C-alpha positions as CSV (number, residue, x, y, z in Angstrom):
1,M,67.3,58.0,78.2
2,A,68.3,59.3,75.0
3,T,69.0,56.1,73.1
4,V,65.3,55.8,72.3
5,R,63.2,57.5,69.3
6,L,59.8,59.4,69.9
7,D,57.8,56.4,68.7
8,Q,59.5,54.2,71.3
9,K,58.6,56.1,74.3
10,S,55.6,54.6,75.8
11,R,57.0,53.3,79.0
12,A,60.1,54.2,81.1
13,I,61.5,53.1,84.7
14,V,61.8,55.6,87.5
15,R,63.8,55.2,90.9
16,L,62.9,56.9,94.0
17,I,65.3,59.3,95.8
18,S,67.2,57.9,98.7
19,D,67.7,58.8,102.3
20,S,71.0,59.4,101.5
21,Y,70.6,61.6,98.8
22,V,72.6,64.9,100.0
23,N,75.5,63.1,100.0
24,A,75.2,62.8,95.9
25,L,77.9,63.3,93.7
26,A,78.0,67.0,92.6
27,K,80.7,68.6,90.7
28,Y,79.4,70.8,87.8
29,F,75.6,72.5,88.2
30,G,76.1,72.7,92.0
31,T,77.6,71.5,95.3
32,G,74.8,69.2,96.2
33,P,71.2,68.9,97.2
34,S,70.1,70.5,100.4
35,N,66.4,69.4,100.9
36,I,65.4,65.9,100.4
37,D,61.9,66.6,100.9
38,V,62.0,69.4,98.0
39,A,64.0,66.9,95.8
40,R,61.3,64.0,96.4
41,E,58.5,66.7,95.5
42,Q,60.5,67.2,92.7
43,H,60.8,64.0,90.9
44,K,57.1,63.3,92.0
45,A,56.4,66.1,89.5
46,Y,59.2,64.7,86.9
47,I,56.9,61.4,87.2
48,D,53.4,62.9,87.1
49,A,54.7,64.8,84.1
50,L,55.6,61.4,82.1
51,K,52.4,59.6,83.4
52,S,50.4,62.6,82.3
53,N,51.7,62.3,79.0
54,G,50.9,58.9,78.2
55,V,54.1,57.4,79.6
56,E,53.2,54.1,81.5
57,V,56.1,54.5,84.6
58,T,57.6,51.4,86.8
59,V,58.8,53.6,90.1
60,L,61.7,51.0,91.8
61,D,62.2,51.4,95.2
62,A,65.3,53.5,96.2
63,D,68.6,52.3,97.5
64,H,69.4,54.2,100.5
65,N,73.0,52.9,100.6
66,H,73.3,54.7,97.1
67,P,73.1,58.2,97.1
68,D,72.8,58.5,93.4
69,C,70.4,55.8,92.9
70,V,67.6,58.5,91.1
71,F,69.6,58.8,88.2
72,V,68.7,55.6,86.5
73,E,70.0,56.6,82.9
74,D,73.6,55.8,83.5
75,Q,72.9,52.2,84.7
76,A,71.7,50.6,81.5
77,V,71.3,51.3,77.6
78,V,68.0,50.0,75.5
79,I,68.7,50.1,71.7
80,D,66.1,48.3,69.7
81,E,65.4,45.2,71.6
82,H,68.8,45.0,72.8
83,V,69.7,46.0,76.4
84,L,73.4,47.0,77.1
85,L,74.2,47.1,80.8
86,P,77.4,49.1,80.8
87,V,80.2,49.4,83.6
88,P,79.6,53.1,85.2
89,G,82.0,55.3,85.2
90,H,82.3,56.2,88.9
91,E,82.8,53.0,91.2
92,S,81.0,54.2,93.7
93,R,77.8,53.7,91.7
94,R,78.3,50.2,90.4
95,G,76.2,48.7,93.1
96,E,73.2,50.7,91.5
97,Q,72.7,48.8,88.3
98,P,71.2,45.0,89.9
99,P,67.7,45.6,90.5
100,I,67.5,47.4,87.1
101,A,68.9,45.0,85.3
102,E,66.9,42.5,86.9
103,F,63.5,44.5,86.2
104,L,64.8,45.1,82.1
105,S,65.4,41.3,81.8
106,N,62.5,40.0,83.5
107,H,59.8,42.6,81.4
108,L,62.3,42.6,78.3
109,K,61.9,38.9,77.6
110,G,62.6,39.5,73.6
111,H,65.4,41.9,74.2
112,K,69.0,40.3,74.2
113,I,71.0,41.6,77.5
114,C,74.7,42.3,77.1
115,K,76.7,43.1,79.9
116,M,80.0,45.6,79.5
117,E,83.1,43.8,81.3
118,P,85.8,46.5,82.9
119,P,88.1,48.0,81.6
120,A,85.3,49.3,79.7
121,M,83.2,51.6,80.7
122,M,80.1,53.9,80.2
123,D,77.5,56.2,81.9
124,G,74.3,55.9,79.9
125,G,74.2,59.6,79.8
126,D,77.1,59.8,77.4
127,I,74.7,58.7,74.8
128,L,72.4,60.7,72.2
129,R,70.2,59.3,69.4
130,L,69.4,61.6,66.6
131,G,66.5,59.2,65.0
132,D,69.3,56.2,63.7
133,L,72.6,58.6,64.3
134,F,74.0,57.9,67.6
135,F,76.5,60.1,69.4
136,V,78.8,58.7,72.6
137,G,80.5,61.3,74.4
138,R,84.5,60.1,75.2
139,S,84.1,61.4,79.2
140,T,85.7,60.9,82.6
141,R,82.8,58.1,82.7
142,T,82.6,56.8,79.4
143,N,86.5,55.5,78.0
144,D,87.4,53.9,74.9
145,A,87.0,50.9,75.4
146,G,83.3,51.5,76.3
147,I,82.9,53.2,73.1
148,S,84.1,50.0,71.5
149,E,81.5,47.9,72.9
150,L,79.0,50.3,72.4
151,K,80.3,50.7,68.2
152,D,80.1,46.7,67.9
153,L,76.3,46.5,69.0
154,L,75.1,49.8,66.4
155,D,77.7,47.8,63.9
156,H,75.4,44.8,64.5
157,L,72.2,47.1,65.1
158,G,73.4,48.9,61.7
159,H,73.5,52.1,63.0
160,D,75.8,54.8,62.6
161,L,78.0,56.2,65.8
162,R,80.0,59.3,66.0
163,V,82.3,60.2,68.9
164,L,82.6,63.6,70.9
165,D,85.2,64.6,73.3
166,I,83.4,66.2,76.1
167,P,85.2,68.9,78.3
168,S,86.5,68.9,81.3
169,D,83.8,71.0,82.8
170,A,80.8,68.8,81.5
171,L,79.7,65.6,82.7
172,H,78.4,64.1,80.3
173,L,77.0,64.5,76.4
174,T,73.7,64.5,77.9
175,S,74.4,67.4,80.3
176,I,75.3,70.0,77.2
177,A,73.0,68.8,74.6
178,S,69.5,66.7,73.9
179,T,67.4,65.5,70.9
180,P,63.8,66.9,72.0
181,T,62.6,65.4,68.7
182,D,64.2,63.2,66.4
183,S,65.4,65.9,63.9
184,I,66.6,68.6,66.6
185,I,69.8,68.5,68.4
186,M,70.0,71.4,71.2
187,A,73.5,72.2,72.3
188,A,74.9,74.8,74.5
189,E,77.4,77.0,72.8
190,G,80.9,77.0,74.1
191,Y,81.2,72.8,75.3
192,L,80.7,71.7,71.6
193,N,81.2,73.0,67.9
194,P,78.6,72.5,65.2
195,E,81.8,70.5,63.5
196,D,81.7,68.1,66.6
197,F,78.4,66.8,65.5
198,G,79.3,66.5,61.7
199,E,76.7,66.7,58.9
200,L,73.2,66.0,60.1
201,P,70.9,63.7,58.0
202,Q,68.5,65.7,55.8
203,G,66.2,67.6,57.8
204,C,67.5,67.5,61.2
205,E,69.1,70.9,62.7
206,L,71.8,71.8,65.5
207,V,70.0,74.4,67.4
208,L,72.9,76.1,69.6
209,M,71.8,78.3,72.9
210,P,73.3,80.2,75.0
211,R,76.1,79.3,77.5
212,D,74.4,80.1,80.5
213,E,71.4,77.9,79.5
214,V,73.2,74.8,78.9
215,Y,71.4,72.9,81.8
216,G,68.4,73.6,79.9
217,C,69.4,72.0,76.6
218,N,68.5,68.7,78.3
219,T,65.1,68.2,77.3
220,I,63.0,65.0,77.3
221,G,60.6,64.9,74.0
222,L,57.9,63.3,74.1
223,Q,55.3,62.2,71.1
224,G,52.2,64.6,70.5
225,K,55.1,67.2,69.8
226,K,55.4,68.2,73.8
227,V,58.4,68.4,75.6
228,I,59.8,68.6,79.0
229,I,61.9,71.3,79.8
230,A,63.7,72.5,83.3
231,K,62.1,75.9,84.4
232,G,64.6,78.9,84.3
233,Y,65.7,78.9,80.9
234,P,63.6,80.9,78.7
235,R,65.6,80.8,75.6
236,V,65.6,77.4,75.7
237,Q,61.8,77.6,76.0
238,S,61.3,80.0,73.3
239,A,63.3,77.9,70.8
240,L,61.3,74.9,71.1
241,E,58.4,76.8,70.8
242,E,58.9,78.2,67.9
243,R,59.7,75.2,66.5
244,G,56.5,74.1,67.1
245,L,56.8,72.4,70.1
246,E,54.6,72.5,73.8
247,C,56.8,72.8,76.5
248,I,56.1,71.0,80.0
249,V,58.3,72.9,82.8
250,L,59.6,71.5,85.6
251,D,61.5,72.5,88.9
252,M,64.6,70.5,88.8
253,E,66.7,72.8,91.0
254,Q,67.5,69.9,93.7
255,I,67.8,67.5,90.8
256,R,70.6,69.8,89.5
257,A,72.2,70.2,92.8
258,A,73.4,67.0,92.0
259,D,74.6,67.0,88.7
260,G,71.2,65.3,87.8
261,S,69.3,66.5,84.4
262,L,65.9,65.4,83.1
263,T,67.0,62.5,81.3
264,C,69.4,61.4,83.9
265,C,65.9,60.1,85.6
266,S,64.4,57.5,83.6
267,I,65.3,55.0,81.4
268,F,62.6,54.7,78.0
269,Y,61.9,51.3,76.4
């Protein structure tokens, strides 16, 4: 989840991989998963990495009727004691949300729950937070009505929002960019330009990586100057290590095959 600061990453929700995972949506990074057993091994390693770095992880059961249910990031947006339940941008994924909404409602008693209504739609994967500055991608999964509802919430909370247009060859904003710390945006060349992000707050920087390492640009920053990255992207790893971060490298091959990235598989709260 890309909508919480590093100091808020103490708990996370994940969801097990469904028996129907081989039918997950795939268009951008792969042609679909080919091995559920390997996918589950890689997902377990992901959970273990979170736990071993101080994150309290709740594992929800899979919904075998929804191949993409492991990608919980899209189903809820947690921002400063508010939970926005969006209308996911792909109709086949809208049935995934109820168990996640129920869990958050039961465990975040002090949070205000806001539910988006059609025609607004949004995937959580289109939202990125840099400190207290937010970015949202206008994409095939997130429309202007959804962006307007997000802006209303952020205005209420006193946060700024900038809108970026996601190119047709990318799924989400977080498919091509992430914030490994509260002061760094890592993004891939050829998808977005520095001008798209605008002037960043003092002390923040945009780190551009080669286009062929776009998948590696999706990272999960953790407390203690640690960051989880996908295996196979050496220039991403070098850039992060040069900035004093310790990289935890995970094989995400069968997650990538379903267009999923690291942040897709968790909701931090």
